[in-house]
C-alpha positions in Angstrom: -95.6 -35.6 -12.0 -95.6 -36.5 -15.7 -93.7 -39.5 -16.9 -89.9 -38.9 -17.1 -89.9 -35.4 -15.9 -87.3 -35.1 -13.2 -88.4 -35.0 -9.6 -86.2 -35.6 -6.6 -83.3 -36.3 -9.0 -85.1 -39.3 -10.4 -85.0 -40.2 -14.1 -81.2 -40.3 -14.6 -79.2 -43.3 -15.4 -77.2 -44.9 -12.6 -77.4 -44.1 -8.9 -78.3 -40.5 -8.0 -77.4 -38.6 -4.9 -78.8 -35.4 -3.4 -78.3 -33.5 -0.2 -81.3 -35.4 1.2 -79.3 -38.6 0.7 -77.0 -37.5 3.5 -79.8 -37.8 6.1 -78.3 -34.9 8.0 -80.5 -32.7 10.2 -81.1 -29.0 9.3 -79.6 -26.2 11.3 -82.0 -25.1 14.1 -84.5 -22.5 13.0 -83.7 -23.0 9.3 -85.8 -26.2 8.7 -88.2 -24.7 6.1 -85.3 -23.0 4.2 -83.1 -26.1 4.1 -86.0 -28.2 2.8 -85.9 -26.0 -0.4 -82.5 -27.4 -1.4 -82.5 -31.0 -0.2 -83.0 -32.2 -3.8 -79.8 -30.5 -5.0 -77.7 -33.2 -6.8 -74.3 -34.2 -5.5 -71.8 -36.6 -6.9 -70.9 -39.9 -5.2 -67.5 -38.5 -4.2 -69.2 -35.5 -2.6 -71.6 -37.9 -0.8 -68.7 -39.9 0.7 -66.8 -36.8 1.9 -69.9 -34.9 3.2 -71.2 -38.0 5.1 -68.3 -37.8 7.5 -67.7 -34.0 7.5 -71.1 -32.5 8.0 -73.2 -32.4 11.2 -75.9 -30.0 10.0 -77.2 -28.4 6.8 -78.0 -24.7 6.9 -78.4 -21.7 4.6 -76.7 -18.3 4.2 -78.2 -15.0 5.1 -78.5 -14.2 1.4 -80.5 -17.4 0.8 -83.1 -16.3 3.3 -83.1 -12.7 1.9 -83.8 -14.0 -1.7 -86.7 -16.2 -0.4 -88.2 -13.3 1.5 -87.9 -10.6 -1.2 -89.5 -12.7 -3.9 -92.0 -14.5 -1.7 -91.0 -17.9 -3.1 -93.6 -20.7 -2.6 -92.9 -23.3 0.0 -90.3 -25.9 -1.0 -89.0 -24.0 -4.0 -86.0 -21.8 -5.0 -86.6 -19.0 -7.5 -85.6 -18.8 -11.1 -82.5 -16.7 -11.8 -80.4 -18.3 -9.0 -78.1 -21.3 -8.7 -77.6 -23.1 -5.4 -74.0 -23.3 -4.2 -72.8 -25.0 -1.0 -69.7 -24.6 1.2 -68.6 -26.2 4.4 -68.3 -24.0 7.5 -65.6 -24.5 10.1 -68.4 -25.6 12.5 -69.3 -28.7 10.3 -72.4 -26.9 8.9 -72.9 -27.3 5.1 -74.3 -24.0 4.1 -76.3 -23.4 0.9 -76.3 -20.1 -0.8 -78.3 -18.6 -3.7 -76.1 -17.0 -6.3 -77.5 -14.8 -9.0 -77.4 -16.6 -12.4 -79.9 -16.1 -15.1 -78.8 -19.3 -16.8 -81.0 -21.1 -14.2 -84.7 -21.7 -13.9 -86.5 -22.3 -10.7 -85.4 -25.1 -8.3 -81.9 -25.1 -9.7 -82.8 -26.4 -13.2 -80.8 -25.0 -16.0 -82.6 -23.1 -18.8 -83.5 -25.2 -21.8 -80.7 -23.7 -24.0 -77.3 -22.2 -23.1 -78.2 -19.1 -25.1 -80.4 -16.7 -23.1 -83.2 -14.6 -24.6 -83.9 -11.0 -23.7 -86.3 -8.3 -24.8 -86.0 -4.6 -25.6 -89.2 -3.2 -24.2 -90.7 -1.2 -21.4 -94.3 -2.1 -22.4 -95.7 -4.6 -19.8 -98.5 -5.6 -22.2 -95.9 -6.5 -24.8 -93.6 -8.2 -22.4 -96.2 -10.4 -20.6 -96.6 -13.0 -23.4 -92.9 -13.6 -23.6 -92.0 -13.1 -19.9 -91.6 -16.8 -19.1 -89.0 -17.2 -21.8 -86.7 -14.3 -20.8 -83.6 -14.0 -18.7 -83.1 -10.3 -19.3 -85.0 -7.1 -20.2 -83.3 -4.0 -21.5 -84.8 -0.5 -21.6 -83.3 2.9 -22.1 -85.1 6.3 -21.7 -86.2 6.2 -25.3 -87.9 2.9 -24.9 -89.5 3.9 -21.6 -90.7 7.3 -22.6 -91.0 7.5 -26.4 -92.2 4.0 -27.1 -94.4 3.5 -24.0 -95.3 6.2 -21.5 -95.8 9.0 -24.1 -97.2 6.6 -26.7 -101.0 6.5 -26.3 -101.3 3.4 -28.5 -99.0 1.5 -26.2 -99.8 3.1 -22.8 -103.5 2.2 -23.0 -105.6 4.7 -21.1 -102.5 6.5 -19.9 -102.4 4.1 -17.0 -98.7 4.5 -16.5 -97.4 8.0 -15.8 -93.9 7.6 -14.4 -90.9 5.5 -15.1 -91.1 4.1 -11.5 -94.7 2.9 -12.1 -93.5 1.1 -15.3 -90.5 -0.5 -13.5 -92.8 -1.8 -10.7 -95.1 -3.4 -13.2 -92.3 -4.9 -15.3 -90.8 -6.4 -12.1 -94.2 -8.0 -11.3 -94.6 -9.4 -14.8 -91.1 -10.8 -15.2 -90.6 -12.3 -11.8 -87.3 -13.1 -10.1 -85.7 -15.0 -12.9 -85.2 -12.0 -15.2 -82.5 -9.3 -15.0 -83.7 -5.8 -15.8 -81.2 -3.5 -17.4 -82.2 0.2 -16.8 -80.3 3.1 -18.3 -79.5 6.2 -16.4 -81.5 9.3 -17.4 -78.4 11.5 -17.5 -75.0 9.9 -17.8 -73.5 13.4 -17.9 -74.6 14.2 -14.4 -71.5 15.6 -12.6 -72.7 14.9 -9.1 -72.1 11.2 -8.6 -74.4 11.2 -5.5 -77.3 12.1 -7.8 -76.5 9.1 -10.0 -76.3 6.9 -7.0 -79.7 8.2 -5.9 -81.2 7.2 -9.2 -79.6 3.8 -9.1 -80.8 3.3 -5.5 -84.4 4.0 -6.6 -84.1 1.3 -9.2 -82.7 -1.1 -6.6 -85.6 -0.3 -4.3 -88.1 -1.2 -7.0 -86.4 -4.2 -8.6 -84.0 -5.5 -5.8 -80.3 -5.7 -6.1 -80.7 -9.2 -7.5 -82.5 -8.1 -10.7 -81.1 -4.6 -11.3 -78.4 -4.0 -13.9 -77.5 -0.4 -14.5 -77.0 0.5 -18.2 -74.0 2.8 -18.7 -73.4 4.1 -22.2 -70.3 5.0 -24.1 -70.5 8.8 -24.6 -67.6 9.5 -27.0 -66.9 13.2 -27.4 -70.3 14.2 -25.8 -70.1 15.8 -22.4 -72.2 17.9 -20.1 -71.0 21.1 -21.7 -71.7 20.2 -25.4 -74.6 17.8 -25.1 -77.1 20.6 -25.9 -75.7 20.6 -29.5 -77.6 17.3 -29.9 -80.8 18.8 -28.6 -81.0 22.2 -30.3 -80.9 23.8 -33.7 -79.9 21.4 -36.5 -78.9 18.9 -33.7 -75.6 18.3 -35.4 -72.3 18.0 -33.5 -69.2 20.1 -33.7 -66.8 17.2 -33.0 -66.3 14.0 -34.9 -66.9 10.8 -33.0 -63.1 10.2 -32.6 -62.3 13.8 -31.5 -63.1 13.2 -27.8 -60.8 14.2 -25.0 -59.4 11.3 -23.0 -61.6 12.3 -20.1 -64.7 12.4 -22.2 -63.9 9.2 -24.0 -63.4 7.3 -20.8 -66.3 8.8 -18.8 -68.5 5.8 -19.2 -65.7 3.4 -18.2 -65.0 5.3 -15.0 -68.7 5.7 -14.2 -69.1 2.0 -14.6 -66.2 1.3 -12.3 -67.5 3.6 -9.6 -71.0 2.1 -9.8 -69.5 -1.4 -9.6 -67.6 -0.4 -6.5 -70.9 0.5 -5.0 -72.2 -3.0 -5.7 -74.1 -2.5 -9.0 -73.9 -4.8 -12.0 -73.3 -2.9 -15.2 -74.7 -3.3 -18.7 -72.1 -1.4 -20.8 -73.9 -0.2 -23.8 -73.5 1.5 -27.2 -70.8 -0.8 -28.5 -70.9 -0.9 -32.3 -67.3 -1.6 -33.3 -65.2 -4.6 -32.1 -62.4 -2.3 -31.1 -64.6 -0.9 -28.3 -64.8 -4.1 -26.4 -61.4 -4.8 -24.8 -61.3 -1.4 -23.2 -64.9 -1.7 -22.1 -64.1 -5.0 -20.4 -61.6 -3.0 -18.2 -64.7 -1.5 -16.6 -65.6 -5.0 -15.3 -69.2 -5.0 -16.8 -71.8 -7.7 -16.3 -73.0 -7.2 -19.9 -71.2 -6.0 -23.0 -73.0 -5.4 -26.2 -72.8 -6.0 -30.0 -75.1 -3.6 -31.9 -75.6 -4.9 -35.4 -78.5 -3.4 -37.4 -77.5 0.2 -38.0 -73.8 -0.7 -38.4 -74.6 -3.2 -41.1 -77.0 -0.9 -42.9 -74.4 1.9 -42.8 -71.8 -0.4 -44.2 -74.0 -1.6 -47.0 -74.8 2.0 -48.0 -71.2 3.0 -48.0 -70.2 0.0 -50.1 -73.0 0.6 -52.6 -72.0 4.3 -53.2 -68.3 3.4 -53.4 -69.0 0.7 -55.9 -71.1 3.1 -58.0 -68.2 5.5 -58.0 -65.7 2.9 -59.0 -68.0 1.7 -61.9 -68.8 5.2 -63.3 -66.0 7.5 -61.9 -68.8 10.0 -61.4 -67.8 12.1 -58.4 -71.5 12.6 -57.6 -71.4 9.3 -55.8 -68.5 10.4 -53.6 -70.5 13.6 -52.9 -73.5 11.4 -51.9 -71.1 9.3 -49.8 -69.9 12.4 -48.0 -73.4 13.6 -47.4 -74.3 10.2 -46.0 -71.3 10.1 -43.7 -72.3 13.6 -42.4 -75.8 12.3 -41.7 -74.6 9.3 -39.6 -71.9 11.2 -37.7 -68.8 9.7 -39.4 -68.0 13.4 -40.0 -68.7 16.4 -37.8 -71.0 19.3 -39.0 -68.0 21.4 -40.1 -66.7 18.8 -42.6 -69.2 19.4 -45.3 -66.4 20.2 -47.7 -64.1 17.3 -46.8 -61.9 16.3 -49.7 -63.5 13.5 -51.7 -60.3 11.5 -51.9 -60.3 11.4 -48.1 -64.0 10.4 -48.2 -63.1 7.5 -50.6 -60.3 6.3 -48.3 -62.5 6.5 -45.2 -65.1 4.4 -47.0 -62.6 1.8 -48.1 -61.1 1.6 -44.6 -64.6 1.1 -43.1 -65.5 -1.7 -45.5 -62.2 -3.4 -44.8 -62.5 -3.1 -41.0 -66.1 -4.3 -41.0 -65.1 -7.2 -43.2 -68.2 -6.6 -45.4 -66.6 -8.4 -48.4 -65.7 -11.7 -46.6 -67.7 -14.4 -44.8 -66.7 -13.1 -41.4 -68.6 -9.8 -41.8 -70.9 -10.0 -44.8 -73.8 -10.8 -42.4 -72.8 -7.9 -40.1 -71.8 -10.3 -37.3 -68.0 -9.8 -37.3 -68.4 -7.8 -34.0 -70.4 -10.6 -32.4 -67.8 -13.2 -33.4 -65.0 -10.9 -32.2 -66.7 -10.4 -28.8 -67.4 -14.1 -28.3 -63.7 -14.7 -28.8 -62.9 -12.0 -26.3 -65.1 -13.9 -23.8 -62.8 -16.9 -24.2 -59.8 -14.8 -23.1 -60.8 -12.6 -20.1 -60.9 -12.9 -16.4 -64.6 -12.0 -16.0 -66.4 -15.4 -15.8 -69.8 -13.8 -15.1 -69.7 -11.3 -18.0 -72.1 -12.0 -20.8 -72.5 -10.6 -24.3 -75.8 -9.1 -25.5 -76.3 -9.1 -29.3 -78.9 -6.4 -30.0 -80.4 -3.9 -32.4 -81.7 -6.2 -35.2 -84.4 -6.1 -37.8 -85.4 -7.7 -41.1 -85.5 -11.3 -42.2 -81.9 -12.2 -41.8 -80.4 -10.7 -38.6 -81.9 -13.3 -36.2 -81.5 -16.4 -38.4 -77.8 -15.4 -39.0 -77.3 -15.1 -35.3 -78.9 -18.4 -34.8 -76.4 -20.0 -37.1 -73.5 -18.5 -35.1 -74.9 -20.1 -31.9 -74.2 -23.6 -33.5 -70.7 -22.8 -34.6 -68.3 -25.2 -32.9 -65.8 -22.4 -32.4 -68.1 -20.8 -29.8 -69.4 -23.9 -28.1 -67.4 -23.1 -24.9 -68.8 -19.6 -24.5 -72.3 -19.8 -26.0 -73.7 -20.0 -22.5 -72.6 -16.4 -22.2 -74.6 -15.1 -25.1 -77.8 -13.2 -24.7 -80.0 -12.4 -27.7 -82.3 -9.4 -27.3 -84.8 -7.7 -29.6 -88.3 -6.3 -29.5 -90.7 -9.1 -28.4 -92.6 -8.9 -31.7 -89.4 -9.4 -33.7 -88.4 -12.5 -31.8 -92.0 -13.8 -32.1 -91.9 -13.8 -35.9 -89.2 -16.5 -35.8 -91.4 -19.0 -34.0 -93.2 -19.8 -37.2 -92.9 -20.8 -40.9 -95.1 -20.7 -43.9 -95.5 -24.5 -43.5 -97.1 -24.0 -40.1 -100.1 -22.4 -41.8 -100.2 -25.1 -44.4 -100.1 -27.9 -41.9 -102.6 -26.3 -39.6 -105.0 -26.0 -42.5 -104.7 -29.7 -43.0 -104.9 -30.7 -39.3 -107.9 -28.5 -38.5 -109.8 -29.6 -41.6 -109.1 -33.2 -40.6 -110.2 -32.6 -37.0 -113.5 -31.0 -38.2 -114.2 -34.1 -40.4 -113.8 -32.3 -43.7 -112.0 -33.7 -46.7 
């Protein structure tokens, strides 16, 4: 053991106590399992109480299940779980393993309160970053378009099915990483078929790692989804023209899956106003998508500014065409009044706070959702900030993580991106400069 790295709760100031300090025998038949948590720290007050109240130390059925499923080496507990203890009525102190991606193996907390995640279904891409992740997210587009059907990524066409990819990702990532997998067809009317799909994922990944991604679907439903797949692929309804049933389909699907024991990653959340209603579905993850929303906002603001400077209605026409292209308008609104277009653009800029510090970086939704986490009754719900690109998205998010306003909820923030995007922020131009100097010095050159 290297100097000053913790072992057996050593290396902390003052007197340390652990379950081992109690010198209490393990429950019969659970000796090897109990040994895995004897180094769990306890306070002096806990030590005093437990010394008189406990006759044996044991573990729960779930504790043994976790160890068995993940084939955890002797004497260890796996990453992705925290140990909790409770006192049985028969004077047995029982240890349980509770799913918590904020923890590394053997009950150590991850290095930072912020957790990192990756958007990928490519095992080759994930492997170099696997040890640093607490979550992986993949939707059908990531699984099929970016990996299985991409010969550059799926080298030698080794992986032919989504199940094969999931098995390999589970192996690469290990027990400490949640894997958020999206349903192939959120419009399936037969809930039993959705359950069958979710059960298959659970078989592969275990209930401890699986998180089912359920998307907002807006006005899209089983009857009109073909409009997105055929012809010009444009939609007859505007995003805010959904029936109540369609608008809340994802919420109700999430609730039903949760009733069947699944954790939910509620996805496709672009505007802050989506979040409070999404939380009613009791999700494990909510999301803040930032890239496309910010890019849209900047384009809208630019065209509106050009119009205000020149009073040339061409810019409002361009604005209308842009809004049609990004589904602010439906396919039948090609002739929408230009005054209405200007008002919609101004309302959008105002709501997205593009002209003030709160939203000029595109992170007003992130800030809003972190504030929501301060004021809800879902202590295990985390926020994923996702969909980023360019030189500023990640550095701007990094700054938010140090804002004192969010210090009490920053342990509920997950940052996810493609592995290659995150990797670029491990370096700086000065790294190259210094390595030139160091390596030349090491080789004896002047």
